[in-house]
C-alpha positions, 0 to 999 in steps of 0.5 A: 862975048856977053857978060854971062858968058864971060863969067861962065868961061871964067869959072870953066877956066878955074875949073880946068886949072883945079882939075890939074890942067893948064888952060892956057895950053894950045888945046885948051885956050878956047875951051873955057869959051866953048864950054860956056857957050855949051852950057848956055845952049843945053840949058836954054829951056829956062829961058823958053815958055812952053805955054806960049809955044803950045798957044801959038799953034792952037786950032779949034777942031772937033777931032777927039781920037788919040794924037801921038808924036812918038820917037822924040829924040831928047837930050838933057843933063842930069841935075845930080852930076851934070852928065847927059841923058838922052833918049826918046820921048812919045807923047799922045793927047786926046783933043777936047775942041783944040789940037795943037801943031805938031812940031810944038810938041817936040818943041815942048819936050825940048823946053823941058829937057833943056834944063837941069833934070831928072827924068821922072820930073821931065815926064810930069812937066811934059804932061802937065803943061800939055794937059793944062794948056790944051785941056784935053781929054788926057795926056800920055808921056813915056820916056826911055833914056840912058844916063851917062851918070849910070853908064860912065861913073857910079854903076857903069851899066852901059846897056840899061834903060830907064823908062818913065810914064805919066797919064792923065784923063782917058789914058788911066783907062786900061783899054786907051793906055794899051792902045798908046802902048801898042802904037808906041811899040809898033813900027807902022812907018 
């Protein structure tokens, strides 16, 4: 077990004690270590570089029409309550001399989702790294997510979905944005 995992394990054991549990009982003996490893996995985005991911698969190409990767599942932790939020991201860009390997877009979504987040910032971070790295004619990002901090506690609304969007360049044009939103909502497959 790494030093960081051991420190996290110690803190989770303390939390269990503080909430009135007995960390030494059979069902909880290994829980602090499992929780430590889980939080490390769920926050691994802090140790990944989204720019390097995009640059590792950038290719010169004259294609200049919309490229859309939709229904990218995402799982993140709300930074306010450390509870999950989950849903789908839809990401499009219009190339300007460079395209990127399609798998890199979901990887970028994961890098930012695997940090403590708010959905609004997550949407902007995805948009901005693609815009700044690829320098496309425009980027569009829409995220639809359910937040357990709203579903399990607080207002307790199980059927609410939060949608955020961010656009640059050509996607600020109503016609291009409408095409993007039409493609996101269609089921062509």
